[in-house]
Structures are given as structure tokens and as C-alpha cells.
C-alpha atoms as one frame of an Amber mdcrd trajectory, in Angstrom:
protein
 109.328  50.554  34.949 109.258  54.492  35.397 106.247  56.035  34.490 106.001
  59.693  34.064 102.958  61.898  34.108 103.742  65.154  33.050 101.081  68.403
  33.187  99.548  69.211  29.952 100.863  72.612  28.461  98.880  73.145  25.299
  97.057  76.165  25.844  93.717  75.497  27.802  94.110  72.064  28.210  93.174
  70.985  31.532  93.075  66.974  31.328  96.113  64.505  32.640  97.367  61.744
  31.575  97.172  59.532  34.582  93.942  59.621  37.346  95.247  58.943  40.809
  93.392  55.386  39.930  95.833  54.608  37.247  98.755  55.702  39.457  97.272
  53.245  42.051  97.217  50.510  39.697 100.634  50.684  38.193 102.118  51.364
  41.977 100.546  48.130  42.884 101.985  46.216  39.818 105.319  47.312  41.033
 106.173  50.472  38.891 107.559  53.713  39.888 105.105  56.656  38.699 106.588
  60.244  38.711 104.216  63.164  38.062 104.970  66.655  37.775 103.358  68.809
  40.338  99.994  70.345  39.351  99.547  68.004  36.707  95.938  67.004  37.802
  94.607  70.395  38.916  92.681  71.019  36.168  91.008  67.739  36.438  90.562
  68.360  39.907  93.142  65.953  41.252  95.766  67.327  43.851  99.152  66.489
  44.369  98.066  64.837  47.526  95.577  62.675  45.508  98.619  61.329  43.805
 100.847  60.644  46.860  98.043  59.013  48.559  97.976  56.566  45.099 101.626
  55.967  45.458 103.089  58.412  43.027 106.405  60.646  43.764 105.926  64.116
  43.010 108.269  65.729  40.670 109.097  69.795  40.534 109.481  70.086  37.064
 108.476  68.507  33.548 112.118  68.375  32.747 112.836  65.833  35.634 109.881
  63.791  34.711 110.787  63.507  31.419 114.444  63.120  31.971 113.709  59.973
  34.587 110.565  58.178  33.134 110.980  54.972  30.780 107.275  55.608  29.544
 105.411  59.253  29.314 101.888  58.927  29.473  99.889  62.023  28.177  96.891
  63.382  26.754  97.649  65.644  23.927 100.608  65.408  21.570 103.671  66.714
  22.711 104.708  70.300  22.245 107.656  71.581  20.532 109.703  71.889  23.901
 108.876  68.741  25.129 109.774  66.856  21.958 112.973  68.081  22.538 113.005
  65.951  26.008 112.030  62.945  24.435 114.975  60.007  23.593 115.630  56.672
  21.920 114.750  53.770  24.148 111.828  55.874  25.585 107.754  54.850  25.365
 105.417  57.838  24.516 101.743  57.041  25.060  99.436  59.706  24.185  97.208
  60.957  21.193  99.603  62.206  18.720  97.495  62.726  15.379 100.531  62.802
  13.228  98.831  62.828   9.459  98.501  66.636   9.461 101.490  67.688  11.608
 104.689  67.034   9.546 106.755  69.452  12.287 105.498  67.020  15.220 106.388
  63.509  13.030 109.768  64.507  12.051 110.788  65.434  15.689 109.724  62.111
  16.841 111.643  60.159  14.284 114.704  62.420  14.932 114.337  61.587  19.113
 114.015  57.924  18.308 111.440  57.523  20.481 108.959  54.806  20.707 105.605
  56.678  20.096 102.229  54.694  20.555  99.192  56.891  19.667  95.808  56.841
  21.322  93.882  57.392  17.907  95.219  54.381  16.188  94.994  51.546  18.593
  92.305  49.181  17.491  89.955  46.508  18.606  88.273  43.315  17.719  85.136
  45.152  16.576  87.243  47.264  13.985  86.899  50.440  16.368  89.296  52.622
  18.350  88.700  52.225  21.947  90.921  54.860  23.236  89.669  57.260  20.560
  86.077  56.676  21.504  85.779  58.248  25.211  87.046  61.654  23.703  85.003
  61.173  20.465  81.963  60.617  22.583  82.772  63.839  24.738  83.411  65.720
  21.341  80.140  65.089  20.124  78.101  65.384  22.951  79.857  68.913  23.214
  79.754  69.973  19.675  76.069  71.061  19.557  76.246  72.714  22.981  79.243
  75.121  21.509  77.511  75.514  18.274  74.295  76.480  20.051  76.469  79.365
  21.355  78.173  80.176  18.488  74.712  80.486  16.600  73.629  83.343  19.302
  73.809  86.424  17.235  76.022  88.124  19.853  78.892  85.608  18.786  78.621
  86.271  15.075  76.174  83.717  14.284  72.449  83.725  12.933  70.510  84.234
  15.971  68.628  81.012  15.912  67.514  79.447  19.028  68.562  75.702  18.711
  65.118  73.940  19.740  63.630  76.790  18.618  60.063  78.089  20.680  56.093
  77.137  19.910  55.369  78.590  16.568  58.920  79.144  15.408  60.585  76.032
  13.620  63.889  74.757  15.089  67.570  74.887  13.863  68.559  72.461  11.349
  71.566  70.505  12.145  73.609  68.481   9.826  75.907  65.945  10.911  78.234
  64.922   8.641  79.604  61.044   9.788  77.601  58.646  11.425  80.373  57.408
  13.508  81.012  58.019  17.403  81.299  61.348  17.191  78.069  62.203  14.890
  75.976  59.626  16.713  76.632  61.419  19.877  76.409  65.069  18.279  73.303
  64.049  16.937  71.500  62.331  19.780  72.214  65.756  22.035  71.329  67.999
  19.169  67.827  66.246  18.684  67.670  66.095  22.531  68.261  70.015  22.846
  64.755  70.282  19.866  66.759  70.460  16.956  65.771  69.043  13.529  68.864
  67.125  12.816  69.865  64.711   9.458  73.151  62.851  10.007  75.142  61.820
   6.623  77.084  58.381   6.003  78.413  56.644   3.194  77.941  53.610   4.894
  74.327  52.456   4.229  74.492  49.782   6.965  75.585  52.511   9.561  72.681
  54.527   8.434  70.419  51.269   9.278  71.924  50.821  12.683  71.334  54.352
  13.227  67.384  54.081  12.025  67.116  50.848  13.970  68.508  52.288  17.270
  67.015  55.818  17.491  63.820  55.171  15.447  63.256  58.709  13.882  64.636
  60.917  16.633  67.260  62.240  13.786  66.891  61.663  10.378  69.651  60.430
   8.132  70.772  60.048   4.554  73.679  58.802   2.092  76.340  61.199   1.938
  77.200  61.848  -1.669  78.440  65.398  -2.873  75.206  66.576  -3.832  73.164
  65.376  -1.156  75.453  66.832   1.287  75.577  70.214  -0.372  71.751  70.286
  -0.735  71.222  69.879   3.174  74.520  71.964   3.681  72.395  75.143   2.058
  69.301  74.425   4.414  71.676  74.173   7.605  72.012  76.641  10.467  74.819
  74.266  11.910  77.188  71.960  10.271  79.012  69.584  12.411  81.775  67.965
  10.872  82.515  64.244  12.161  84.173  62.248   9.605  87.338  60.320  10.576
  89.908  58.345   8.652  91.802  56.617  11.243  95.471  58.036  11.584  94.682
  59.833   8.253  93.934  63.564   7.446  90.686  64.243   7.063  88.681  64.470
   3.940  87.542  68.077   2.769  83.705  68.190   2.936  83.121  71.773   1.973
  85.254  74.210  -0.049  85.960  77.933   0.308  83.648  78.305  -2.488  80.823
  76.546  -1.387  81.003  78.730   1.756  78.683  81.520  -0.187  75.919  78.934
  -0.672  75.352  78.531   3.215  73.099  80.835   4.903  75.005  83.711   6.135
  75.785  83.306  10.269  75.455  79.434   9.611  78.048  77.914  12.281  80.779
  74.899  10.927  81.829  72.973  14.095  84.882  70.762  13.099  85.526  68.141
  15.617  88.351  66.703  12.755  90.318  69.306  13.513  92.958  66.971  15.390
  93.351  65.320  11.810  93.600  68.746   9.554  89.822  69.511   9.359  86.981
  68.532   7.521  86.252  71.709   6.054  88.575  73.790   3.788  88.202  76.886
   5.482  89.130  75.147   9.295  92.308  76.029  10.858  92.803  74.865  14.886
  91.631  77.484  17.230  91.520  77.534  21.235  89.157  77.628  23.928  90.291
  80.924  24.781  89.451  82.108  21.290  87.259  79.380  19.879  85.678  81.180
  16.649  86.458  82.989  13.607  84.425  84.153  10.432  85.363  83.440   6.707
  82.714  85.077   4.359  80.037  85.026   6.750  80.527  81.458   8.047  81.421
  81.123  11.871  83.828  78.204  12.450  84.359  76.512  15.539  87.727  74.598
  15.519  88.917  74.118  19.076  91.505  71.198  18.714  91.319  69.963  22.177
  87.292  70.148  22.523  87.072  67.706  25.407  89.612  70.025  27.556  86.867
  72.230  28.271  85.133  69.262  30.550  88.606  68.115  31.952  87.053  66.128
  34.875  84.790  64.117  32.652  87.149  63.429  29.771  90.375  62.685  32.148
  88.190  59.962  33.921  87.110  58.412  30.571  90.452  58.311  29.086  91.583
  56.793  32.026  89.132  54.088  32.280  89.862  53.168  28.426  93.964  54.004
  28.638  94.890  52.039  31.842  94.825  48.414  30.550  96.926  49.526  27.726
  99.391  51.407  29.876  99.581  48.424  32.377 100.333  46.122  29.633 102.911
  48.363  28.011 104.579  48.690  31.530 104.313  45.117  33.058 105.748  43.587
  29.693 107.747  46.315  27.949 106.510  47.851  24.815 107.957  45.049  22.398
 106.090  41.959  24.317 103.211  44.147  24.738 102.720  44.750  21.131 103.654
  41.391  19.998 101.107  39.798  22.258  98.335  42.532  21.215  97.984  43.022
  17.288  95.587  45.967  18.548  98.150  47.380  20.576 100.739  47.008  17.735
  98.495  48.825  15.617  98.744  52.131  17.727 103.004  52.289  17.185 103.555
  55.334  15.030 107.218  55.607  15.436 110.150  53.717  16.766 114.069  54.419
  16.593 113.715  56.958  13.591 111.061  54.801  11.670 107.420  55.516  10.868
 105.647  52.538  11.315 101.954  53.810  10.034 101.098  53.784   6.659  98.521
  56.480   6.749 100.731  58.837   8.224 103.327  58.145   5.491 100.891  58.676
   2.591  99.886  61.867   4.283 103.295  63.251   4.780 105.020  61.461   1.618
 107.505  59.546   4.059 108.664  56.245   3.918 107.143  53.870   6.326 107.804
  50.386   7.859 105.431  47.620   9.066 104.904  48.153  12.554 105.479  44.224
  12.641 108.897  44.855  11.304 109.867  47.670  14.273 109.700  44.611  17.001
 112.942  43.349  15.451 114.809  46.409  15.588
């Protein structure tokens, strides 16, 4: 198979879809890997590293898309990239289609077979290709939130860990999954007073057993959420419904009840955001203010630590990438129901129910797409 890895073009996106290590694995398996020139520079990988691993360097993205049977990326294809996709081609990347009607319609129109990292599952009910970036984003969230809390950046002027004689900042983490757990660990490690909310009592028991009082937890009913939100200096939105639009946890009207200069860090922004007033921002212009509340809503947070993120993502995606290349997408998905769960579009058909529900589009079962 010819595997293509173009350079990411989303603003301030420095990650790359394949590491030289992944290229070497694919080349050793007999595949041709086509890498756009400078694709890995933002993650610290030179063209020479890819050539040494067995890749062919191409000068333009157009050539990579035109020649490749499968495109391996990090972020969802941008509008100009979507025009280069075609029927019979496989796209393997993050998609986050539920809040993105334009991308969904373009992928359907192209006929491409699109497999989304974020909906591939595992035997434990997890999302193994989303988890590495969720870990990175979770660990970044208190860091960027602490920066936003500084008075010069529009925040309350509160130091996350306080100092002797001065109480630390209060951090509320809504969602106790991968993002929330890592956010709470880092915020607590920075000395903050941290509370995690979740609607799964079993998850709360797990957090209590494992972390033994490093941070508090509570059940996420509406009244408790708002009571704790009013007290918080920083609120980290870490709620994910796999493949679906994120629920809105704090409304525009409720902003007036928060502390002036409080910070909302919306890690669910790729799925539409979990605060009503959230809209995607960039690393270049990450923060905005509404009703005195600071919002940090960067849609590709892990891109800020591109080398760490690329290596972590590459470790997770490599086995699936190789299965798709070695077997072809139909057999690979037929052999692995977890990879089949990643199928979002094929031959103009939408194959992921949550996206259809979010966008009001008809859906066929992913298994039925194997016969098309």
C-alpha cells in the first residue's frame, strides 16, 4: 500500500501523523510511505530522518494526496485538503464530526473511507487512540489555566498553589475520565484545591481509591456543579461523549454567578465545547473574555507540546495503521470490531450513529459498509 503523510496545516499545529519509527515499521512490512517535505519539522523530525527510515519525500501535499492509498494525519482535514480526497482512499486521523457539518458533508461527497481515531474502541470500553492526547491535554489544562489566571492575562490574579498564609486556587474539574484525571493530578501537584465531578459513582470510587485524598470528588448533579463552580477560580471542562457533541455544562446566563476573572478551560472544544459560551481558539490567540469570565478553548491543545504528543500518538496508532495497510481496510475492520468502531464514512455513507444524531443525517451500520 502507498501510505501518505502530509504536513499538518491547521494553525499552530506542529504534530505529524507518522514518526520515523512508524515509517520504518511500514516500510519493513513492504509498504511505500510518502511524506510531504518538512512534515515532521514541528515535532523535531527532519526529512533526512524519514528518508533514513525508508520514506520517499514529496515536495507538495497535492502529490501526497494524489498518490497515496491511505492518508495518515493528526487533525481533521481542512477544507483545501478535503477537496483532494477521493473514493477508494482511506483517511486515518482525528475527525470530530459531530459539531462539524461542513467537514462531514465534504467527506461524504468525496466518497472517502474515513476512520476516526477518536471512535476506535478497546476491550475495556476505552478509546485507545484518543487517550494519549487526552492525557496530554489533561496535563496541559492546569498549566494553561494557571497562565490565564494571571492578572496580566485577564484572570483573577490568583496563584494556583497559593503561598504560606494564602489559600491556593480552587480548581473544579468536570469529568473524571482520562482528561479529568490527568488534569486533577497536575493541578493538585501544583498545590491547588481540586475537586473532580463525575456522574459515575464507580468512577468516583476508583479516583478515591487510587488517589487517596490528593483531590476531592463529588457527584455531578446540576446543583452541586453550580455550587462548586461559583467557588472556583478555574473550571476545567473534561466531559466527552464518544463521537457525539459535548453536553453544555455552564450556560451563558450562569456566567454571572462565577467569580470575576475566573477561567474556563474547555478541553472538549473539539466536540463543540462543554460551556455554552465556548468557541474554538488557537495557540496564537488562545483566550477571550465574556461577561468577565476568561475562556481558554484551543482546539488542538496537544499541538503545543508537539514532540511529546506526536510520539505518544504514534505509539498508539501504529498497530492500527499497520493492520489497515497489511490487510486493507475491509479485512482489518472485519477482523477487529474495535477498529470497525472507528469507521465514520464510506462511499458517501455516514456510519457513526452519534454523528448522524448530532447533524440530522441518515446513518448505516458500520458493518453494513463492509459490503459496499
